[in-house]
C-alpha positions in Angstrom: 0.0 0.0 0.0 1.3 3.5 -0.8 2.0 6.1 1.9 -0.6 8.5 0.5 -3.3 5.9 1.1 -1.9 5.2 4.6 -2.0 8.9 5.5 -5.6 9.2 4.3 -6.6 6.1 6.1 -5.0 7.2 9.3 -7.0 10.5 9.1 -10.2 8.6 8.4 -9.6 6.2 11.3 -9.2 9.3 13.6 -12.5 10.6 12.3 -14.2 7.3 13.0 -13.6 7.9 16.7 -15.3 11.2 16.6 -19.0 11.0 17.7 -21.6 11.8 15.1 -19.1 11.8 12.2 -19.8 10.0 8.9 -16.7 8.7 7.1 -16.7 7.4 3.6 -14.0 5.0 2.6 -13.0 3.6 -0.8 -13.2 -0.1 -1.6 -9.4 -0.4 -1.1 -9.6 1.3 2.3 -12.4 -0.9 3.4 -10.4 -4.0 2.3 -7.4 -2.7 4.2 -9.6 -2.3 7.3 -10.9 -5.9 7.0 -14.4 -4.9 6.1 -16.7 -7.3 4.3 -20.1 -7.0 2.7 -22.9 -8.3 4.9 -25.0 -10.5 2.7 -26.9 -12.6 5.3 -29.9 -10.2 5.6 -31.6 -7.6 3.5 -31.9 -4.1 5.1 -35.6 -4.8 5.4 -35.0 -8.1 7.3 -32.6 -6.3 9.6 -35.1 -3.6 10.5 -37.8 -6.2 11.0 -35.5 -8.2 13.3 -35.4 -5.3 15.8 -39.1 -4.7 15.9 -40.8 -5.8 19.1 -44.1 -7.7 18.8 -46.7 -6.7 21.4 -49.9 -8.6 22.0 -53.1 -6.9 20.9 -55.1 -5.5 23.9 -58.8 -6.0 23.7 
């Protein structure tokens, strides 16, 4: 990996520790960080998994 990418990645890693910050990374940076694409669930399935079922009150 070149030093320019290392410098940018170091800056982004610092920003990742800043609350309420959004950091975009390239595919190469994501790979360097060990990120992988989650393919087990769709986004809809993930949101449905956190919904709490409550019994109907009559």
